[in-house]
N, C-alpha and C positions, 0 to 999 in steps of 0.2 A: 540762538541757532543761526549762525551766519550762512548765507548762501554759498554753495560750493560749485565750482566747475572744474573738472579735471580731464585734460586730454589724455587718452590712452597712449602709452609710450612703448610698452613691451611688444615684442614680435607677436604676430598672430598666433594663437593657439586653438483674474474685473473688487456697492456701488450706489452714488446719488440716484435719484429716481430716473434721470435721463440715461444712466447706464443700465438700469434694470428693466426699463419699460420696453417691451416689444412693441412693434408698431404696424399697422395700417390696413385697410379694408378692401377697396374695390380694385378691379383691374384697370390700370391706366397705362397709357403709352405716350411717348413724346420724343421729339428730336430737338437738339439744341443747335444753334448757329455756330459754325466754324469750330467744331470740336477737334480733339486730337484725332489724327488719322491713323489708320491701322497699318502702320509699318511704312518703310521707305518705298517710294514709288507708287503709292496708292493715294486715292483721293476720297476714300470712303471713311467716315468717322468710325472709330472703334465701337463695336456693338451693333452695327447695322448690316453686317455681312455674315451669312452663314458660312461656317468653315469646319472641316473635319481634319484633325491631325491625329494619326494613329487611331486609338480606340475612343478618342474624345471628340465630341461635336458640339459646337456652339450654334444656337438658333436664335435669331432675333424674335421678339414676341412681346406679349403683354407683360406689364410689371406684376410682381407677385402679390398674392393676398398677404395682408399684414394685420396684426392684432389691433392696432390703433391707426387712425388716419395719418398719413404722411403727405401733406399737400405737395411737397417738393418732388414727389415721384412723378407728378404731371410733366416735369421738365426732363425726366430721366430717359435714357435709352436702355431698354431692358431686353431680357431674353433668358435662355436656359443653357446650362452646360450639362451634357450627358456624358457620364464616365462609368467605367466598370466599378461595381461595388467592391470586388475583390480582385486586385491586380495580380495576386499570386496565381490566379487561374488563367494566366495569359495564354496558355496552350489551348484553352477551350474556346471555340468560336461561339458567338452569341446564340446561335440557333441551338447549341447543345448545352443550355443551362447556365450560360454566363449572364448574370443579372446586371442590369444597368440602373443607375440611380440618376436623379435629375436635381440640379442645384440652380436656384434662382440667381439671376445676375441683374444688377441695376447700376448704371453708370451716370453719376451726376456731373454735368458739364462744369467746366471752370467758369469763374466769374468774368474772366477776360475774354475778349473776342479772339485773342491770339494765344492760346494756351501753350505751355511747354510741351514738348513731344513725348515726355515720359510721365505717364499718369501715376497716381498713387493708388495702391490697393490696400483696403482696410481689413485688418484681422480683428474680429470681435472678441469681447471678453467671455468669461464663463469658467470652464468650458460649458457649452450649451446655449449661449446667446446667439441670436440671429443677427448677422451683420447688417441686413437691410433695416432692422429696427433701430440701428444706431446711426442712421443717416442724419437725423436732426442734431445729434451730438457733434458729428463731424462738420456739418455746415455751420453750426453755431460758433465753432472755433475757426471758421474761414479756411478750413483745410483745402477747399477747392478754389482758393484765391487765384492761383496761377496754373492749376492742373486739373484735369478731370480726375474724379475719384471713383474707383471701382469697388463695388460691394457685392460679395457673393455669399449666399447662405451656405455655411459650412455643412458638410454632410450630416444629416440627422436633425438639423435645426428647423425652426418653425415654418419657413417658406420653402424647405427642401422636400423632396419626395424620395424615400419615405420620411415622414416627420416623426421623430422619436421623442416627443414630449410625453410627460406622465403627470397629469394633473393630480392623480391620487397622491403622489409624493408631496406635491406642493400643499395640498389640503392637509395631509398628515403633519407636515412641518408647522402649519398654523395651529392645529389642534395640540401639538406637542408642547406648545407654550404652557399648557395646563398640566403638564406632567413633570416629574422630577427628572432633570436632564440625564443624569448618569445612572438611574435605576436600571437594573437588568431587565425589568419588564418593559421599560421604554425602548431599550435596545432591541428586544424581540419584536416589538411593534414596528420599529424602524426597518428591520430586515424584512418583515412581512410586506411592508409597502414596497420595498425594493424588489421582492419576488413578484409582486403583482405587476410592477413596471416591466420586469424582465419578460413576463408572460405576454404583456401587451406588445413589446418590441418583437418578440418571436412571432406573434400573430400577424405582423406586417410582412413577414418573410425576410426581414433584415438579418444579415449575418453579424451578430453582435461584435465579433472580434475585429471587424474591419473599420470600426469607428474610432479612429486614433489619429495621432499626428502624422504618422507615416503616410497613410492614405490621403489625409487632408492636404498635406504638403504637395503630394502628387496632383491632387485636384487643382490646386492653385497654379502649378506649373502648366498643367493642361489648359487652364483658363488663359494664361498669358499667351500661349502659343496659338490657341484657337481664335483669340482676339487679334492676332497678328501684331502683338506688341513686342518690339525688340528688347527694350529695357523699361522697367518700371521701378517705382519706389514702394517700399512696404511700410505701413504704420500699424502697429499692434498695440492694443491696450489690455492690461491685466493678463488673463490667460492667453490672449492674442500674442503677447510677448513670448510666451512658452512655445507657441506654434511658430512664430517668426524665427526664433533662434534655431529651431529644428529645420525650418525651411531654408535658412541661410546655408546650412551644411549639406542638406540633401539635394537642393536645386539652386546652387549659387548663380548659374548662368541666367542672365537677364535681370539681375538685381542691381540697380544703380546705387541705392542707399536704403537704410533701414532705420526707422524710428521706433523705439520701444518705450512704453510708458506704464509704470506700475509693474515692475519686472519680476517674472517668475522663472528662474533658470531651470530648464529641464533636468539638469544634473543634481538639483537639490529638492525638487518639488515633492511636497508631501506634508505630513503633519509636523515634522520637526521644524522646518523652516517657517511654518505658519506660527508656531509659538514664538520664534525669534522675531518675526514681523510684528506680532502683537506687542512685544516688549519695546521694540524700537519706536513704534508709532505712539504708544501710550506715553513713553518717556518724553518724546518730543512735545506732546501736548502738556504734560504736567510741568515740564521745564518752562514752557512759555507762560504758564500761569504764575510760576514762581518768580519769573523775571518781570512781571507786571505788578507794580506795587499794590494797586487796588485789588487785584485778584488774590495775591498772596496774603494780603491783610485780612480779607473777608473769608478766604478759604485756605488757611494755613495747612501745610502738610497734606496736600491733596492726594499725593501718591500714596502715602501711608494710610490715608482714609480709605482709598480704593482697595488696597491690598487687604486691609482688615475686613472690609465689607465682603469681599469675595470669600474669605475663609469662614466668616460668621454665617453667611447665607448658604454656603455649601453644607454646613453642619445643620442649620436651622432655616430652611427656605421660608420665604414670606409669600403668602398667597393673597392675591387681590383679583378684582374684576374691573374691566374697562369697557367702555362703549366704542364700537368700531363701526364706521359707516357701512351700510348695506348688510350688517349682521342684525337679525331681529332681536337677539338677546345679548346682554353683556357677555364678554368672553373671559374665561379664566386665564390668569397668568401666574405661574409659579416662578418667583424670582429667586433662583438659587445662584451659586457662584458661577456656574458655567453660563447661565443666561445673562448675568451681569457682564461677563467678559465678552459674550457675543454682542450685547448692546453697545459696549464701548468701541468694539472693533468697527462698527458702522457709524457710531455717533461722532467719530473723529471728523466726519464730513460736516457736522454742525457743531464744531468745537466750542463756539461761543457759549453754548448752554450747558456744556458738560460739567464744569465745576458746580454750578447751581443745582443741577440734577443730582449729582453725587451728594452734595450737602443736604438736600431734601431727603434723600434716602437714608443718610446717616442719622437724620432726626425723625425717622419713622414714616416718611411719606414717599412711597414708591411710585406714585401715579404717573409722573412725567416719564419715567423710564419704562414702565409697563405699557403706557399708551404708545410710545415710540416702537417698542418691540412688536406689539400687536398690530399697529398700523402698517408696519412693513410686511409682516407675514400674511395678513389678511387682505392686503391691497390687491385689486384686480390684476395689477401688473406682476404680481408674484405667483399667479395661478395659471398653469397651462402654457407658459411661455418658454421655459427652459427645456432643452433636449437632454433629458437624463440618460437617454441611450448613448449620447456622446460623452456626457459627464463620466459615466461608469466605464465607458470604453477607454477613456484616457486614464482615469484613476486606477483602474483594476489591471491594466496591462503595463502602464508606464511608471506608476508610483508604488503601489503596495507590494509588488514583487521584490522591490529593491529597498524597502524600509519596513522594519518590524514594528510591532506595537511597542516593544521595549525601547526602540530608538525614539519614538514619539514621547514616551514617558520621560526618558532622560533629558530630552530637549526641553520639555515643559518644566522640569525641575531646575534646569540651568537658567531658564528665562525667569521663572517665578518660584524661587526656593520655598516661599511660605505657602504656596497653594497646596491644598490637600491632595494626596496622591489619587484619591478617588476620581478626580476630574482631569488628570493629566493625559490619559490615553485618548481622550476626545479633544483634539485640537479645535480651536475656534472655527466654526463653519464646516468642520470635517468630522462630525460626530459619527461613531460606529463605522468608520471607513473600512477597516479590515473585515468586519462582519458582513457588511454590504457586499464587498468584493468576493467573499466566499460564495455568497448567493448568486452574484452575477456570473461567475464561473466562465472566465475566458482565459486563454493562455497568456503568459507574459510576453511583452515585446522583447526583441533582442537586447542583450545587455548594453550594446553600444548606444541605445536610446538615452542612457544616462551620461554619456560623454559630454564634456564641455564643448561649446561651439568655438572653433578657431577660424578667424576670417579677417581679411583686410578690406571687406566692404565697409565704407563709411557708415558709422552707426551713432545715433543719438540715444543715450540711455538716460531716461527721465525718471526721477523719483520724487515723492513728496515727503517732507519732513514729518508729517503726521500720519503717514501711511501705516496702518496697523494690519493690512492684509498681505502686502508684499513688501518685505523689509527694505527700507531706504538703502541699506548697505548692499543690496543686490546689484545696484548699478555698478559700483566699483568691482564687485565680484565678476560680473560678465565682462567688464572692460579689460580685465587682465589678459584675456585671450582674444580680444578684438583690437588689432593693432591700430585701427583708425577710428577709435571710439572717442566720443566726448561724453563725459558723465555730468549730469546736472541734477542737483537736489534743490527743489523749489521749497523754501521753508514755509511752514504754517499751512500746508495744503495736504489733504489726505490722498487716498488711493485714486490714481488716474488724474494727474494734475491738469491734463488737457481739458478735462471737463469743468474744472473750477477756477482756473487761473488764466487770465488774459495774458500774463507774462509767459506762461508755458505755451500758450497758443502762438504767441509771437516768436518764441524760440523755435517752435516746431516748423512753422512756415518758412522761417529764415533758413533753417537747416535744409529743407528740401530745395531751396534756391541755391544754397552754398553748403553742401554736405560736410566740407572740411572746416568751415568757419561760421557756425551759427551765431546769431546775434544774441548774446546773453546779458546785454547791458541792463535790461529791465530788472534783473535780480537785485541790483543795488538799492532800489527804492521800495522793496517789499516791507510791509509792516505786519506785526503780529495781530491776531484778532483782538477785538475789544470784548473781553469776557463779560457775560451778564453778571451784574452785582445785585443780589437780592437785598431788600431793605434790612 
């Protein structure tokens, strides 16, 4: 799989544990020396001055509560952005029932004492992840090398008010490992959990239909203006690329450049493209094994083995139990075809062990795969961190109204012709999507939400060759209508290359320094993983 970089020439027309883990505990505040200033002619660092612009107000203040400690927040400048929950009610004054929501803001200072004047704003994965929780990921990749980096909790997420997390869904998803994935009874329980979440969200007073890309993009534009930033750069990962592409066309003013990593085009988002992504990512991994003599000799025909196992397990699921930390009793895992696909979608992040795990399963030993599935679902980082109110707000207004269940089945069959039809309506990690959205019951977004993004803003489109969650080919797709785009596929890396590849981190920081000429020279030296070879 050769590395590829392709500049766009036509005219303009989320995870590893660090991605999934929400973060941090106590209220902390801090100021950094010589940070970016809040616009021309001022001497106040961004994030230190209260400012109102229209209906939005930024207030400096304590850093937000987080699920796990983030020591770096001690150096941050923090505060809150208050915005209308529903901007369609612009004619109503606040005192007559116009609800305001509060979004947490944390600004991490640049490493240099003389940062560039245009900060970077981080768009988190998900939907439903809290940007503040991803500060360690951004700093580990040196994103703040030359610029301040701004993190804001997207509406509904963990450190926002209201917080629209639903731990009941997370706990059900863990227990569901012990159920047959595509059984109608499992679907009914899935929808029951969604209804319970809906009732919890309604109990907060939140207006469910306002948690979407349109309102979130307006929130970020309000943040830029209330911080007094004339121009900034955007970096989005996973679902954050979906939001970034919409932000680019809804609020282009003030954007210097955009980096998107693990790309999910809003015009394609849904179950169909998810099946395509799984096929591309799986094929990249299987091809790497075939091209490595030791792997191909020990695990011949790995792709065929996987496809056969999916069909066999969907017809005759294998049940086992595994021990999970903090669980008093062993937990049940039903390994059927859908759960095997779900496992591989995430296991591309630990590609070295995939051939060995599949070989063990083919010889009757499911333990490694079952332990990885259960370890992810029962992890403390998987419970109560994701804002399902935002998840369904996006899925049910922007995706399902414009993609039928039949569309998903057809795409699944195209990607995997040998898979049983019984599993095709539930795309990987999007099980029972249409059923859930009927229960969530919100109106569709305007049809234009599915339009492609056409822009001449300099854009870096990053993909991973092993990405089974957002198709590697999505980079070239979005670049067709971004006239100043550079597409980069980093080989041998899974979803969100910035998290796992120092080469991707180097390319990203060089892009924000020179948006039309990022340094991609590191791609030439990349090597495939050394796959585990069992005795």
